[in-house]
C-alpha positions as CSV (number, residue, x, y, z in Angstrom):
1,M,-105.0,-160.4,-159.4
2,I,-101.2,-159.1,-159.9
3,C,-100.6,-155.5,-160.5
4,K,-98.3,-154.4,-163.5
5,L,-96.1,-152.5,-162.7
6,S,-94.1,-149.8,-164.8
7,P,-91.1,-151.2,-166.0
8,S,-88.5,-148.4,-165.5
9,A,-90.3,-145.4,-164.3
10,P,-94.1,-145.2,-162.7
11,R,-96.5,-142.8,-164.8
12,L,-98.5,-139.9,-163.4
13,I,-101.4,-138.9,-165.8
14,L,-103.5,-135.8,-164.9
15,F,-106.8,-135.2,-166.3
16,A,-107.4,-131.7,-165.3
17,G,-109.4,-128.3,-166.3
18,H,-112.3,-126.1,-165.2
19,A,-115.7,-127.5,-163.7
20,G,-118.6,-128.8,-165.9
21,T,-115.4,-129.5,-169.1
22,G,-115.9,-133.7,-168.2
23,K,-112.6,-134.6,-166.5
24,S,-114.2,-136.9,-164.8
25,T,-116.2,-138.9,-167.7
26,L,-112.9,-138.7,-169.8
27,A,-110.3,-140.4,-167.4
28,K,-112.9,-142.9,-166.8
29,K,-113.2,-143.7,-170.9
30,A,-109.1,-142.9,-171.2
31,L,-108.1,-145.4,-168.8
32,P,-108.9,-148.4,-170.6
33,L,-107.1,-147.2,-173.2
34,I,-103.9,-145.9,-171.5
35,I,-103.9,-149.7,-169.5
36,E,-104.3,-151.3,-173.5
37,K,-101.7,-149.1,-174.8
38,T,-99.3,-149.4,-171.6
39,G,-99.4,-152.9,-170.8
40,E,-99.6,-151.4,-167.1
41,D,-102.7,-150.6,-164.5
42,F,-103.0,-147.7,-162.6
43,F,-104.5,-146.1,-159.5
44,F,-107.2,-143.9,-160.2
45,L,-107.7,-140.9,-158.3
46,D,-110.6,-138.3,-158.3
47,K,-111.1,-135.7,-156.3
48,D,-114.4,-135.4,-155.8
49,T,-115.0,-139.5,-155.0
50,V,-111.8,-138.8,-152.5
51,Y,-113.3,-135.3,-150.7
52,G,-116.7,-135.0,-151.7
53,D,-118.3,-136.5,-148.9
54,Y,-115.7,-135.0,-146.9
55,S,-115.9,-131.8,-147.5
56,A,-119.6,-131.6,-147.6
57,H,-119.4,-132.3,-143.6
58,V,-116.4,-130.2,-142.6
59,M,-118.6,-127.4,-145.2
60,E,-121.5,-128.0,-143.1
61,L,-120.4,-127.6,-139.9
62,T,-118.5,-124.3,-140.8
63,T,-120.7,-122.5,-142.9
64,Q,-124.0,-124.3,-142.9
65,N,-123.5,-125.3,-146.7
66,P,-122.6,-128.8,-147.6
67,N,-122.3,-127.9,-151.3
68,D,-120.2,-124.6,-151.0
69,R,-117.1,-125.3,-153.0
70,D,-116.0,-122.1,-154.3
71,S,-116.8,-119.5,-151.7
72,P,-113.7,-117.2,-150.4
73,Y,-113.8,-119.4,-146.7
74,Y,-113.7,-122.5,-148.5
75,L,-110.7,-121.4,-150.8
76,E,-109.1,-120.4,-147.7
77,N,-109.7,-123.0,-145.7
78,L,-110.2,-126.6,-146.9
79,R,-109.5,-126.4,-150.7
80,D,-105.3,-126.6,-150.4
81,W,-105.3,-129.4,-148.1
82,E,-107.6,-131.0,-150.7
83,Y,-105.2,-131.3,-153.3
84,R,-102.3,-131.8,-150.9
85,G,-104.1,-134.5,-149.7
86,L,-104.8,-136.1,-152.9
87,I,-101.0,-135.4,-154.0
88,D,-100.1,-137.1,-151.3
89,I,-102.1,-140.5,-152.0
90,A,-100.7,-140.2,-155.2
91,R,-97.2,-140.3,-153.9
92,E,-97.6,-143.2,-152.0
93,N,-98.1,-145.1,-154.7
94,L,-95.7,-143.8,-157.2
95,L,-92.4,-144.0,-154.6
96,L,-94.1,-148.4,-154.7
97,G,-93.7,-148.1,-158.7
98,V,-97.7,-148.0,-159.0
99,N,-98.9,-145.7,-161.9
100,V,-101.4,-142.8,-160.7
101,I,-104.3,-141.2,-162.8
102,L,-105.7,-138.5,-160.9
103,V,-108.7,-136.4,-162.0
104,G,-109.6,-132.6,-160.4
105,P,-109.0,-128.9,-161.6
106,F,-105.3,-128.7,-160.8
107,S,-105.6,-125.0,-161.8
108,K,-103.6,-123.4,-159.1
109,E,-101.1,-126.4,-159.4
110,I,-100.9,-126.5,-162.5
111,Q,-100.4,-122.2,-162.8
112,S,-97.9,-122.6,-160.4
113,G,-95.5,-125.0,-162.1
114,R,-95.6,-127.7,-158.9
115,M,-97.1,-130.4,-161.6
116,F,-94.5,-130.6,-163.7
117,N,-92.0,-130.8,-160.9
118,P,-90.8,-134.1,-159.6
119,Q,-89.2,-132.7,-156.8
120,A,-91.6,-130.1,-155.5
121,L,-93.9,-133.2,-155.5
122,G,-92.0,-135.3,-153.6
123,I,-92.8,-138.4,-156.1
124,P,-89.7,-140.2,-158.0
125,A,-87.0,-137.8,-160.1
126,Q,-87.9,-140.5,-163.3
127,T,-91.8,-140.3,-162.9
128,K,-93.0,-139.4,-166.4
129,I,-96.0,-136.9,-165.8
130,S,-98.6,-136.1,-168.5
131,I,-101.5,-133.8,-168.3
132,A,-104.7,-133.9,-170.2
133,W,-106.1,-130.0,-170.0
134,I,-109.6,-130.8,-171.0
135,D,-111.1,-127.4,-172.5
136,L,-114.7,-126.2,-172.7
137,D,-116.0,-122.8,-173.6
138,E,-117.2,-121.0,-170.3
139,N,-120.9,-120.3,-171.9
140,E,-121.0,-124.6,-172.9
141,A,-119.7,-125.2,-169.3
142,R,-122.8,-123.3,-167.7
143,I,-125.0,-124.9,-169.8
144,R,-123.5,-128.4,-168.9
145,M,-123.5,-127.2,-164.8
146,Q,-126.7,-126.3,-165.3
147,K,-127.8,-129.8,-166.9
148,R,-126.2,-132.2,-164.8
149,G,-128.0,-130.1,-161.7
150,D,-124.9,-131.2,-159.0
151,S,-125.4,-129.3,-155.8
152,R,-121.8,-128.8,-155.5
153,D,-122.0,-126.0,-158.6
154,E,-124.6,-123.8,-157.1
155,W,-121.9,-121.2,-155.9
156,K,-120.3,-121.2,-159.6
157,L,-123.7,-120.4,-161.0
158,A,-125.0,-118.2,-158.9
159,H,-121.9,-116.0,-158.4
160,W,-120.8,-116.9,-162.2
161,N,-119.1,-113.4,-163.0
162,E,-116.9,-114.0,-160.1
163,Y,-116.2,-117.8,-160.7
164,V,-115.3,-117.1,-164.4
165,K,-112.2,-114.9,-163.2
166,R,-110.8,-117.9,-161.7
167,R,-110.8,-119.7,-165.6
168,N,-107.7,-119.4,-166.4
169,D,-105.4,-121.0,-169.7
170,P,-102.9,-123.5,-168.4
171,P,-99.3,-122.4,-169.6
172,A,-97.4,-123.7,-172.3
173,H,-95.6,-127.1,-171.6
174,T,-94.4,-130.0,-173.1
175,A,-96.1,-132.4,-170.4
176,I,-99.7,-130.6,-171.4
177,R,-102.1,-132.0,-173.9
178,R,-104.7,-130.0,-174.7
179,F,-108.2,-131.5,-175.3
180,D,-111.2,-129.3,-176.6
181,N,-114.4,-131.3,-175.1
182,H,-117.5,-129.4,-176.8
183,I,-117.7,-132.2,-179.4
184,F,-116.4,-135.7,-178.9
185,E,-114.4,-136.9,-181.5
186,V,-113.2,-140.5,-181.3
187,T,-109.9,-139.5,-183.2
188,S,-109.1,-136.7,-181.6
189,F,-109.6,-138.5,-178.3
190,E,-107.1,-141.3,-179.5
191,K,-104.8,-139.0,-180.6
192,L,-104.7,-137.5,-177.0
193,I,-104.3,-141.0,-175.3
194,D,-101.4,-142.2,-178.2
195,D,-99.7,-138.5,-176.9
196,L,-100.5,-139.1,-173.0
197,V,-98.7,-142.1,-172.9
198,K,-95.7,-141.3,-175.3
199,I,-94.4,-138.7,-172.7
């Protein structure tokens, strides 16, 4: 199979947002539509897939809790290194002209403005960056997290009042397209895809 590279500038598309909003599900649903609309292939990177088992092993060795993804210890000693590695993988592909879809919260990186800045990311200056920020009311997100029964949500659910303080809205930016995932609507989703690939 021959990979269809971007003819002019590589694309970096993020599906970001807080836990339980449906980022991974929507990104996988969007992938074939994005390929169809652009005529290009994409390298798909989901933070939970890339670092799930690794981080579980590290946290079990250090705190005896493999499911910890939110405690102060995790946030101070592992969180930023996960994101750094994920961006490094994306950078390597973008420098080769390979489009990338990244899936993960990325809240800190988006709030800082780093994800809008090709120079700060070390990626080609002409890279087209677009971000789908997936919105979901915190109460609905909590219900969905309880239903999915993912052990990595245990700390969030047990310390909910502390966790929700970190659920900040993203900054206003032309690269961000927000999508309310409370009730999935095909028309709204198709518009989201159109907006992401137009950037």
